[in-house]
N, C-alpha and C positions, 0 to 999 in steps of 0.2 A: 286795707287791701290785703288779701290772703297772700301768703308766701308761695313762691314757686316750689320751694323745697324746704322741709324741716328734717334734719337728721337727728338721731338720738344714739349716743354711745360714747366711745372712747375719746379722750383728749389727753395730751401729754406733751412733754418736751423731747424732741429728738436731738441727740448729741451724736452727730455723724463725723467720722474721721475725715480730715481733709487730705489724707494720704491713702491712695488705693493700693491694695496688695500688701498691706502692712498689718500684722496681727495686733490686736488691741493692746497687749502689754507694751508694744513698741511705738504706738501712736503718740505723737507729741502735740497735736493740735486738732481741735474739733470745731465744727460749726453748729450753732444752736438754731433749731427750727421748730415751728409749731408742728405737732404730730397727732396721731390717733385716727383710725380709719374713718369713722363717721364724720369727724371734723374735716378731714382732708376731702371727703366727697363734697361737703358743703362749700369748701374753698374752690374746688374744681368747677362746680356748677356756677359759683359766683364769677369766676374768671370768664365764663361763657355768657355772662350777662344776666344770670338768673338771680332773683331775690331769695336769699337763703338765710337760714338760722340753724343753730345747733342747740340741742338740749343735752347738757352734760354738767359735770362738777369738777372743780379743781381743789387743790389745797389752798389754805388761807396763807399764802407765802409769796415771795417775789416771783417764783416761776409761774404761779397762778396769775399774778399781775401781768407778766410778760405775755401769757396766752390771750388775755383780754385785749391787750394792745395789738397783738398780731391779728386776731380775728377782725378787729376794726379796720386795720390796714388792708386786709383782704376783702373787706366789704361784706363780712358775715355778721349778722345780728347776734350779739352776745347776751341778750336780755335773760336767757334761760341758762346761763352758765353761772353757777353759784358755788361759793366756797364751802368746804367741809372742815370745820375746826379740828385740829389734832391729826389730820391725815396729810402727808406730803403730796404735792403734785407729782404724778408719775414721770419718770425719766426713762428713755429708751436709748441704748447704745447699739451700734451695729458695727460689723466689720465689712469691708468692701473688697471682695475678690471677684472682679468681673471674669466671665460674663454671667455666672449663674450661682455664685456662692456668697450669700449675704446674711451671715448669722446675726440673730437679734437677741438682745439681752434686755428683758423688761424688768424694771425696778418699780413694782407695784405693791410693796409691802409696807405696813401690815395689811393694808387693803387700799385699792384704788378708789379715789373719790367718785369716779364716774360709775362705780357700782353702788353708790349711795343715792342714786336718783330715786326719789320717792313718789309713788303714785299720787299721794295727796297734794303734791306740789305742782303737778302737771297742769298746763293750760290746755285742757282737752278740747276746747272750742277751736283754738288755733291749730291744734293737731288735726282735727276733723276737717278744717277748712283748707289746709294746705293742698296745693295741686298734687304734690308728691310728698309722701312721708316715708322715711328710710330708717330701718332699724337693723341691728346686727346681732349675730349669734353670741358675741361676748356679753351683751346685755342680759342674756338669759342665764349666765353662769352662776350668779349669786344673788341673794336677796339684799336689799329691797329692789334692786334693779330689775330682777326677773319679773316680779309682780307688776312693776311700773311699765315695763315693756309690753307685757301681755294686756294690761289695762288700757294702754294707749291704743294698741291694735284693736281691741274689742270695741272701744268707743268709736274709733274711726269707721269700723264696720265696712271695710273694703271700699270706702268712698274714694273717688279719685284714683290715683295710682299709689299703691302701698307696696314698697320694696323690702324684701327680707334678704339682706346680705348675709349669707350663711356663716362667713367669717369664723371658721373653726380654728381655735387656738387651744389645744389640749392642756397647756400649762395653766390656763385660767380656770379649769374645772377641778374641783375637789374629787369628783368621780366622773371621769369622761364617759363611762358607759351609761351614765344617767342622762346624757344630753338629748338623745333622740326623742323622748316624749315631749320635751319642751320645744324642740324644733318642729315636731308635728303639730303642736298646738299653734305655734306662730304661723305656720304655713296655712292653716285654716283661715287666717285673717288677712292674708296677703294676696296681691294680684301678680307680683313679679318676684321670682326667686333667682338669685345670682350666686354662683359658687364655682370653685375649681373641682377637680375630680375627687380630692380628699373630702372636700366639704359636702358635695352631693352624696357621697357614700355615707357620711355620718347622718345626713338628713333622711336618706331613703333606703340605705342598705345596698344600693346599686351603684356600680362604678362605671360601667360602659356608658359612654356619653348619651347616645340616643335613648337607651333604656332609662337612664337617670332622668333625662328630660321628661320622658313619658311619666315616670314615677312622680316627679314634681307636679306635673299637670294633674295627675290623678289625686294628688294631695290637696288640690284646690286652687292652685295659681292659674293665672291666665297666660303668663309668659315665663318660660324657663330659659335661663341663660347659663350655659355650661362652658367654663373656660378650660381649654384642653392643652394649655402650655404651648409647646412647639407646633401643635396642630391647629392652633388658632382658637376660635370661639364658635360654639353652636348655639343658636337661638331657635326655639320652637314655641308657637303660640297655640291656643286652644282651637283656633279656626283651621289649623293644619298648615299654616304658612311656616316656613323654616328658612334659615340662612346659616351657612357654614363658611366662615371667613378666615382665611389664613392670616398669620401675623405679618406685620410689616418688617422688612429687613431693617435692623438697627444695630449700631455698635453700643452695647450695653455698658453703662458705667455703674448704675445702681438700680437694681430691679425693684427695690422697695418703693411703694407709692404708685407704681404703675396701675395696680388694681383700683386704687382710689380715683386716679385720673379717668380710667375706664368708666367707673361708676358715675362720676360727674358728667361725662359726655353721654352716657346712657340716659341719664335723667334729661339732659338737654334734648336728645333725639326723641325721647318719648313725648316731651312737652311740645316739641315742634311738629309732631305727627308724621315723622319720617317713617318709611317702610323699614322692615327688619334689616335688610342688607345694608342700607345706608347708615342706619343707626349703629350697626356692629362695626362697619368699616371706620366710622369716625371714632367710635370708642376704642377700637384697636389702635388707631393712630395716636389718640391722646395718651394711652398707656405707653406706647413705644417712645413717644417724645419724653415722657418723664423718666423712662428707663435709661435714656441717654444722658441724664443729668444727675448730679449728686443728691440734691435735696428732694423733698416730697412736696410740701405745701407750696413753697415759693416757686417750684418748678412747673406748676400746673399751666397747661398751654392755653393760648388765646384761640379764638375761632380761626383767625388767619393762619396760625401755625398748624392747626389740625388740617385745615383745607389744603395747605401746601403739601403736607405729608401724604394726604390721600391722593392728591393729583400726581405727585412724584412717585408714588408707590413705595416709598421708603423714607426713613428719617435721615436727613442730610445735615 
């Protein structure tokens, strides 16, 4: 049976402080969680009842073992999560200064194993057959992951729903100015593009939300989703339908992971055949719920929690 969703990209261990408002040098206790954007999207969709898997790589170390165990606990198939001898599993620290300051510190040196995904090791038939395939901009930042990502997209040939999470992280690029041609190539193979204002500007050169959405459609996608921060989210499809949905009121504890919850709910809505406005409202609610919690992966909401937030018009 085909997967509802296969994601491809980052995985790692999140070590988040258990004290809010405390600078990292003074933090005394941390929580350990599964992390990585593409992986968290698979977790979020699994929490909503979808059959999911992730393509990624870890170190051959105890943290890698932990990630396999966590994926299984979350109901995400780990068959395409393989070790890379000699490279450590990435670790990410953050600081928590609500409501809007969450500095991230990535430890991905000398190289992250998830950038060692090789095109020759991909299960291209499974990728083609998945109802939704999700890739990220980080996967384009280095070889061999770049070639693997583009090969997977080319083989899929826009079958089903193919999502490109623009996922712009300038620190992952040796030459950030070189990113746009690879983003343009990926967009030619995808049906849905998702990104915030910084990310759509990298992909298209345009920052104004409606113009950026149009530029993404012109680049070849069928649906453009532009996250506008405090202004909410804009979604525009090729048929001319659009939805602009404000964010839900929420007391933010940790904004990290909200975008991944949004992504998992977006996938769920697309698979369910919901209209744009309903899809965006539920995705916004999913993101807001995770923003009200400390962790990312284990904070992903259930369908009932999302529905309650949508009905209430706020996260309570």
